[in-house]
N, C-alpha and C positions, 0 to 999 in steps of 0.2 A: 489831593490834586484835582483840579477841575479843568474842563475844556476851555474856560475863560482865562487861564493863566497866559500872560503875555509879557514880553519884554522887548527892548530894542535889540539886545544881543542875547543869544542862548549859547552857553559854553558847556559842551558835553565833556565832563571829566573834571573832578575836583582834586587833581594833583597840583604840584607847585606851579606849573605853567598856566593851567586853567585858573587857579586862584589868584595869581599875580596879575594875569590879564584882566580878571574881574575887578581887581583892586584899582588898576590904572584907569579902566573904563568908568567904573563907578565914581572915582574921584573926579573925573571930567564931566560928571553929571549925566552919564548914559545909564539907562536902566538895564540891569543884567540879571539873568537867572542862570545859576550853575546847576546842571543836572548831573547827578552822581548815582551810579548803580549801587554803591556800597556806602562808603563814608569818606569824609575829607582826609586826604593823605593816606588812604588805605592801601595804595600800591607802592611803587618804588619811592615815591616822595616821602613816605613815612619811615622807611628803613634804609635810606641811602647813607653812605658813609659821611656825607657832608664835607668833603674835602674839595676846596675850590682851587685846585691846581690849574693853572692856565695852559699846561703843556701836555696833558695826557691824551688829548684827542688826536692822536697820531700826527701831531704837528701839521694838521690840515690848514693850509693858508686861509681858506674861506672861513674856518672857525676861529683861528688865531686872530684874524682881523676884528672879530667881535669880542675877544676875550677881555681885553683891558677895560672896555666900556662896561661890560657885564660886571666885572669886579668892582668898578666904581659905583655902579648902581647897587650892588650888594652893600657897599659901605654906606650909601645913603639910606638904604632900607634898614640897616642895623641901628640907625638912629631914629628913623621915622616910625617904623612899625611898633617898637616897644612904647613909644610915646602915645600912639593911637590905640593900642590894645592892652598894654601892660604886660605883654608876653615877651620875655627875654629869650631870643632864639639862639643864644650862645655864640654869636659871631665873635671871632677872635683872630687877630693877625698872628699866625703861628709860624715858628721857624721849622725848616725842613732840611734834612740832610740826605743827599743822594750820594751813595758810597760806591766805591770801586774796589774790587779785589785784585784785579790783574792790570797789566800794561794795556791790554785791549780796552778794558773798562775805563782806564784813565784817559785814553785817547778819545773814546766816545764821549765821556763827560766834558773833556776840554773843548771838543768840537761843539757840543751842545751849549756849553758856557759861552762860546763866541757867538753862536746864533742868538742867544738870549740877550747878550750885550748889544748886538746890532739892533735889537728891538727896544733897547733902553732899559732892560732889566739886568743890572749888574749883580753878579753873584760872587761871593767870596770863595776862593779855593782854600780848603782846610788840609793841613798836613797831617800825616798819621799821628804825630805826637800830640796834636791838639784835639783829635776827634773825640776821644773818651772823656776829655775835660768838658767838652761841649755837651755831650750826651753819654752819661755813664751807663746807659742801657746797652750800648754797643760793646760787646765783649770780644768780637772777632778781630783779627789783625787785618786792618784795612790799609790799602795803598794810598788812598786820598778820597776827598769828598767835596761836594759843593754845598754851601750853605745858602739857602734862600729864606728871606724874611717876608715874602709877599704872597704867601699861599694860605689864605684864611681857612678856618674850619667853622662849622656851625651845626646846629641840630635841625635837620631837614624837616622833621615832623612839626616842630614848633614854628619854623618859618612858614610852612604851608598853612598851618592853622591860624597863625597870626595874620597872614595875608587875607584869608577868607573872612576872619572876624573884622578886619579893617574895612574890607569891601562892603560888608553888611552895614557898618556904620554909615557908609555913603549911600546905602539904599539897595545894594545887591541882596539876593536871596538864594538859598540852596533848596533844590527839590530832589528828594530821593526817589529814584526809579530808574528803570532800564529803558534806554532809547532803542527802538527797533527800526527806525527809518526816518526819512525826511518827508515833511509835508510839502508838496510841490505845487507850483502854479501851472497854468496850462502850457506855458512855453518850455517847462522843464529846466529853465536856466536860473530860476530863482526858487529859494526855499521859503516857505511861509511859516516854518516852524519844525518841530520834531514830533514824531509819533511814538507813543509810549507803549510798553508791554501790556499795561492794563487797559489799553484801548483809548486812553485819553490823548489829547494833543496839547502842546504848549506852543503858542504862536510867538514868532520872533522876527525881527527885521534882518537879522544875520545870524549865522550858526558857525561856531568854531568847534572843530573836532580836536580835542586834546586828551585822548584816552590812553596815552602811553602805549604799551604793547598791544592793547586791544584796539588800537586805531585802525588796524587792518580790516576790522569788521565793517568800517565805514566805506570800504571800496564798493560794496554792493549798493550803498545808499547814493553815492555820487556817480556811479557808473564808470569809474576810472580806477586803475590799480593803486593800491597803497600797501606796498610790500613791507609792512612793519611786523617784525616777529619778536618773540620774547627771548631774553637771555637771562638765566638765573645767576644772581650774584649773592654769594653767602659771605657774611661777616661774622667774626668772633669778637666778643667784647672782653676786655681785661680790666678788672677792678684796680684802682690805685693801690699801691703798696701800703699796708698798715705800718704802724710804728715798728721799727726793727726789721722790716721785711726787705729793705733795700731802698735805692734812690727813686725819686719821682721821675716819671718820663718828662724830659725837658724839651724834646722836639720829636716830630715825626721823622721816619727814616725808611729807606729802602736801598737796595743794591741794583745797579744797572744791569748786572749779569744775571739777576734772578727775579722771579715773580714775587709778589707779596709786598706789603707795606704795613707799617704801624703808624697810626694817625693819632695825634694828641688832641683831645677834646676838652672843652671847658665845663659844660653842663652835664655831660654823660661820660660813661666809662670810655677809655681809649679803645680804638678798634684795630683789628687785624683783618686785612682784606686783600683782595676779594677774588672769588672764583668767577669764571666765565663759562657757564654751562648751557648747552642747548638741550633742554629737557621739556620743551613745550611750556605749558602754563602751571607746571608743578612748582609750588612755593614752599615745599617742605625743606627742612634742614637735615644734613647728614653728618654722621660722625666722621666719614671719610673726608669730607670737605674741611671739617674742623682740624683734623690731624694734618691734612695737607697744608693748610694755611700756617699752622704753628711751626711745622717743619721748615717751610720756606723761609720764614723770618728768623728762625733759630740760627740760620747760617750767619746772621749778623748779631743776634742777641740770644744767648742761652737763658736770659732772664724770663723769656716768655714761658718756659717750661715750669717755672716756680710761681709765676703770676696766677692769681685766682681768676678763672674764667667765670664771668658774670652773665653771659648770655650768648646767643647765636641767632641770627636772623637771615632771611633770604628775601630778596626782592626780584622783580622781573623788570629788566631794562628793555626799552624799545629799540630794536636794531633795524637798520636799513641796509640794503645791499652795498652801498658805497660809503657807509659810515657817516654820512651827513644827514641831518634831520630834514624833514619836510616842513617848511615854514612859508606860508603864503596862501594865496587864493587857490581853491580847488579848480582843476581844469574844467572849462566850459560852464562854470557857475559864476553868477554875479555877486552872490552874497554868502557863499559857503567857503570856509577857510580851514586850514589844517596847521597844527603845530605839534609835532610829535617826532620821535625817532632820534633823540639826543644821546642814546646809548647810556654810558656811565656818567655823562656830563650834564644831565638834565637840571640838577640843582645849580651848577655853575652858570649855565647859559639861560636859566629861567628868566632873570630880569630883563636881559636884552631881547629875548624872544617875546616876552609879554609886552614890552614897550613897543616893539615893531608891530605886533598884532593889534594892540590898542590903537596905534596910529593908523594902521591900514584900514581897520574896521571903522574907526571914528572919522578919519579925515580923507580916506581914499589913497593915502600914500604911506609907506612904512617909515620914511625918513631915515632909514638905516639900510645899508646895502645888503640885501638878502637874496638877490637874484640867483646866486649859486645854490640856494636852498629850496628853490621853487618845486612844488609838488608836480609840476609839468614833467619833470625828468623821470618820474616813477614809471611811466609807461614803457620806457626803454629798458627798465630793470626787471621787467616781468615778462616771461616768455609766453607764447600762445597757449601752452598747456598749464599755465598758472604757476610755474616754478620760478624761484628766485634765480635770475641769470648769473649772479655773482657767487653762488655757493657751489 
């Protein structure tokens, strides 16, 4: 690294949002440098479950309004990126069953079904007699279920890596090192680049902070609150049954009355997830979490106890006080931007977030309605003593 490094845009963080933003910018002819302290997809983007369900973000209207477009962009990327890089990131339109044990669960699912139909997403109601025909992994007695065919899955590590490789083909580059601050001009409203831990500087015309759960560090750089904190999410991986060990998993599934889900994957082993733990930046896995996840989904499928466990991972999700990410220009800055805080939906919303940021940085307007996600609101979510006001 040298003091002469320079680019039109500097992106701090090589997760899926940073890499996809680099891809869209570089494809538009804008010179980009991605600065990463560790490695591409070394955080949550590398170990996400990769389930693109449009409905798990607490049904927040501001996020649901972006969901369909983000899924459409995922479908476009599933064709474009493999052609550009040769990397298949495992995108697959996967069926999913949401099950109910009780009359209360049926009522909740029916109401949820009506809401989705009003949005144009019609889902089929499945009777108890047909559930096990659709998915023989389900061994419990179920009162009913909803079948969705519009919830893709993918391999998040391969997606992120492919996005970065594609951006490099268009001229972007990756610099390994730790950013410790912004290089400012005299007015303090414009960044001239970033200061590195080794004493060097990288000059840039704009700076995007996309550091996942570490984005909160940037609060000191921009002089405004960024209350983004880590939440650990552990996943357990189940190998496909060998010959004579039982049926293949035919769809993902969960129960509305219980936590836990099983996700069907194309390129990797199927996943059981996931925990939501507030343990700081601890990315270790635990046997307690493994057992908890298996017990939760065993209420639907006793097959998980005989399945071969092939692995376990933990990622750190970026959480904000109100559950919405910060996406937009940093307060009181002309050319510093933030894109972080998508909780467990970072992979799902990455394409729409990256598109909005590439537009905003490149043309001055996001061209997508993201005002509800503005980082301006962060100040009201952080008390004078530095505590998260919503916790």
